[in-house]
N, C-alpha and C positions, 0 to 999 in steps of 0.2 A: 807494349806489357805484356806478359805471358801469365793470363789466367790459371790461378791455380787450381786442381783439380778437386773436385767436390763429390763425396759418396752422399747417396742417399740409399738410407736402408730401411728396408718394409718389413715386418712379420708376419707370417699367416699358418693359419691352420682351420685346414676343413671349413672351408669358406661356402662353399657350394652345399653342404650341409645344412648349414646355416644362412642361407638363404641371403649370403651376401658377395656372392659373383660378380653383380654389375658396380660395386663400391670397389671392390682391387680395379677393375677395369677401369673406372673414372681416376681412381689413383694414379694409375700408369702412364693413365695417357696425361692428367697434368705435368708429370713430370718428364715427360716425354715433349710436351709442349713449352717448354721452359725459353725464353730465350737466350740463355747461357748456356755453352756449347759445351764445355769440358766438366761433363759428371759423369759419373756411373753409376748405377742403379743394381742394389744386389736383394734380391727375397731370400731372407731367411725362412725357410716353412719350417714346422713341426713332425715332419712326413706324414703329411696328408695323404686319405686314403679314400675319398669321396670326389677327386676330378678336379679340385684345385688346382695339380701339376697340370694337367691339360690345358687348362685355362692359360696358364702362366707361361706354359711351354708355345702356346702360339707365340709371346710377345719375344720369347729369350730367341726364338726361330728369327724374330723380325732384326735380334742384335741389339733389342730396347734393353735389356737388363740380363743378370745372370741370375740362376737360381741354384741354392744349396737347400737339400732337404733327409733330416736326420731329426730323429726324435729330443726334444728337449725338456726339461723342466719347468718350464713356464716361459713367460715374454721376455725377461730380464734374463736368464740365458743366453735366449736367441740374439737380442740385443747386443750383449757380449760377444756372441760369436761374429755377430759383424763387423762389431769394430775390428777383429784379430783379421777378417777380411778385406778392411777397407784400404783403398791406395789412396784416398784422397787427404789432401792437407786436412779438407772441414770434412764432417760428420753432420748431418742432419735426418733426424727419424721419421719417418711419414708412415703413420699407422696404416692398415690393408682400408678403412673405413672411411679416411680423410684424405685431402687433397690440396694439391697447391690451389687457391683462387686467384691468383696474380701470375701471369707469365714472366713477372718479372721478378719472382720471390730467391732464387738462387742469387739471378744478378745484383739484385741491390744488397740482400743480406753480404755479399762478397766484397762488393765494393765499400762497404761500411767498415766490414771489419778490417780490410787489407789499409785503408787509410787512416785507420785510427791503430793499426799495430794492437789489437785487442785478440783475448781468447775465445770470447762467445760472442754472439749474438743472438738477440730475440727481437719478436715483433707480436703484432696484435691478431686475434682470431676470429673469425665466426665460430659460434656454437650453433648446430643447427641439430634442434630437438625431433622428434619422432609427429609431433603437431606441425611441424616445418615452421614453428616457431624460431627465430634466428636473432642471438643477442651476440653484441661484440666484446671481447673480454680485449682489453688494455693492455698490453705489460707493465707491469711495476714494480722495479729490484728493490725499493725501498720497504716492500713489506714481505721479502723474503722468509724474515725468521719466526712469523708466526701466520703464512698462509702463501700458496703456491704463487709465485709473483707472474708469470708467462704460463703458456701450452708449449709444452715441449715439442711439441712439432712443427714450430718455429726458431728452435732453437738451433744454432749453427756453431758446432763445437769444434775448439782444433782439437784433430783426433789424437795427438799425443800425450795431449791432455788429459783424454779420459784415460788413456794407459796410467798416465802417472799416478792419479788421485786413485788409482784401484778399480775400475769399472764398477758396473751398473751393482749393487747390493741386490743379489736374488735370495734370499729371504724374505723379501717383500712380492707380495702379490701384486700391489695396486703403485705404490707409493714411491719405486726407487730413483725414478725421475726426480720427483720432490725431494728425496735425499742427498741425490746428486747435485742441486740445483745450490742447498746449503752447502756441499762440502765443496763444490766449487770457489763459492762467496766467500768462505772459511780458508782457502788456500791462496786467495788473493789474486784471483784471476781479474782481470778486463772485462768487465762487460760494455757491451752497446747496444742502445735501443734501436732499432729500424721501427720507428713512427708509421708502419703501414700494415694494413692488412693482408695478411699473404696464406695464410690457411683457413679452410673452413673443416670443422672438428666435430663430428658427429658424436654427439652426447648418446653414453649408453654402455653396456658390457659392465666391468670392473668401476670403471669409474663413476657411478652412477649408486655403489653400495656405499651409500653413507658411513654404515658403523664399522664395516670396514678399513674405510677409509679415515677415521677416528683412531681406532685404536692404533692402525699403524705408524701415522703422523703422529700420535702420542710417543709410541716406539722410539721414534726417529728422535723427537724432541729430547726423548732421555739421556738418548745415547747420545749426541752432539752437542750437548749444551753441559754435559754432567764434568767437564774440566771448567767450567763458568759458576755452575751453581747447580746445587743438588736438586732435583725436583722428584717430586712422587708422582705415581703415574695418573693421579688425579688431575695434578696441578699441570702435569702435560696435557691431558687432555680437554682442561681450561682454556688453554695456548690457542687451541683447534677453533674450538668454540664458542669463544668471545675473540680471539684473532689481537690479542694484547700480549704482551711479556711484563714479568714481575722486573719493577723499576732495577733492583740490583744486576740481572740479568741483559737488562736492555743497554744499560750502561755499557757493559763489556762487547753486547755484541755488534753493537753500533760504533765501534770503532772499525768494523771491517766495511764498513761500506764509505762511501767518499761524496762530496759536493751534494749536489740537490737531492740525491739519495736518500743521504744524510739526514741530510734538513728535514724530507717529507716521513723519514722512519719517524723521528720524533713527533712532528705533526701527526701522525696517524695514530701511533701509541699515546700520546696524552687524549686528543681527539675520543679513542674507544676509551680510555681510562673514565675520561670524565662524563661521555654520555654512549648511551648505546639505548639502541630501541630496537625492538622484533618481534612480528606479532603474527603467528601462523598456527595451523589446527594443533602443529605436535609439540610448540613450546611457546611459551611468550618472556620476555625480557627487559627488565629498563633498569639500567644505573644511570643514576644522576648527579653531579659535582663528585664521581668517584663512588657513590654509595648504592648498593643494589638495593633499588624498590621492589623488583619483581626479578628472581632469577629461575631459568628452568631447572 
């Protein structure tokens, strides 16, 4: 059996200045250590001027990766440039702060994709916080329409499919990977779940900016769901905040999920409509039998 080529894409920009040089080294070495042999590692750099390119050159000279450096408008333009330069049948985007925590990450993902004739695989991930606390995030496609279903660093996608659906939407700063996931579901792509923890993700940067995330996700819901149900911006923000969909919208979107994912979609949404409880310093909420007793 011929192993299909896999392209690993990592975006970088002034990592030395931001104290993240050791992170990119860990990222690169985790790719090079993979048990799967047929891969290429492409670095898309945003014209770094702080010594980042010197760090990368050491690995490029070893033949471990290929670096392309030019100014860009942000991470999603860099990722789109990576798609155009990729030679692999499948692409995975591994951020410069993150790394493969399993040497079989590529091998097992490709095996699952090929054996199921699937378009996309996703897996579980460890969140690593600055206080060294680690939390597992298990992928769950059934929640995709009201919350990010998995970490995009675990997502192996057929390269041609990313081109067919129109690349990442560059107007978003933080949520275009999530927007892409929803679009891929709506276009009928076949997903498979690798139930293994294959990546460690360092929490921080844009991914920790809650207000930006809420506003961008709400905008995504308004745009992608407008053909199914008209949503006000506040209603779209409530989808993010409470991870529930209006039932009229849920009925229409559920048809894009199959098998156990559709079953779990309804279990999740009905449970959230009937009962929710959250208490923190910033907000408190309680919904019981569909009635808000306390609403933030």
